[in-house]
N, C-alpha and C positions, 0 to 999 in steps of 0.2 A: 398535446392538444386536449382541452377540456371537453366535456360532453356537449355543451352549447355550441362550441366551434365545430365539433364533428357533425352535429345535426345540421347546422347551417351549411356546411360544406356539401353534405349529401343533397340538401334541398336546392342549393344553387346549381349543382350539376344536373339535378332533375329538371329544374326550370330551363336550363340550357338545352337539354335533350328535347323538351317540349317545344322550344322555339325552333329547333331544327326540324322537328316533326311538322310544324306549321309551314315551314319553308318547303318541305317535301310535298305536303298536301297542295300548296299553291302551285307547285311545279308538276302536279299530277303524278308524282312518284309514290303511289299508294302503298306498295310493299315496304319501301323504306320508311314511309310515314308510320305504318303499323309497327315496324321494328323500333323506331325511335319513341313511339308512345309506350311500348312495352318497357324500354329502357328507362323512361321517365318514371313510370310507376314502380319499377324495381328499385330505383334509387330513392324514391320517396319512402318506400317500405323500409329500406335500410336506414333512412333518417329516423323513422318512427322506432325502429329497433334500437338505434343508438340513443334516442331520447329516453328509453326505458333503462338505460345504463348497461345495455348488452353490447357485445361486439358483433356487428353484422358479418356473417360468414360470406365467403365468396360463392353464394348460391345464385345461379342464374335461372330461377324458376319462380314465377309469381305465386304458385300454390304453396311452395315451401316457405317463401317469405311471409305470406299472409298467415300460415299456420304458426310461425314463430310469434306472431302478435295475438294469436288466439282468435283469429277471424273464423267464424263458422263456415264450414265448407259447403253447406247447402246452397245450391244454385251457382256457386262460383267455380267449382272444380272443373267442370267441363269447359267453361269459358277460358279459364287460365291455361288449361291443358292445350286448348286449340291455339291460343296465342303463342304459347311456348313452342308448339309444333311448327307454327309459321315462322318463328324467329330463329329457330336453331336447326 
């Protein structure tokens, strides 16, 4: 599978997770909605990592995924840690 196919696969799975999150939200299943949102963001981050020619590691942590992309931690660390705590 080439890089473009890998990126597209991650983004398609991310989109599907977001659609499930929307269904959970509509059904007032807010904890599951938050979890699926976290999953969607995690897979989108892995798509971005793949787009840079890197192999996304099986990391289930938004903070670690964003650090792989060089995203500054200011203001995001506490938020991603709280989401990670809720989802794991």
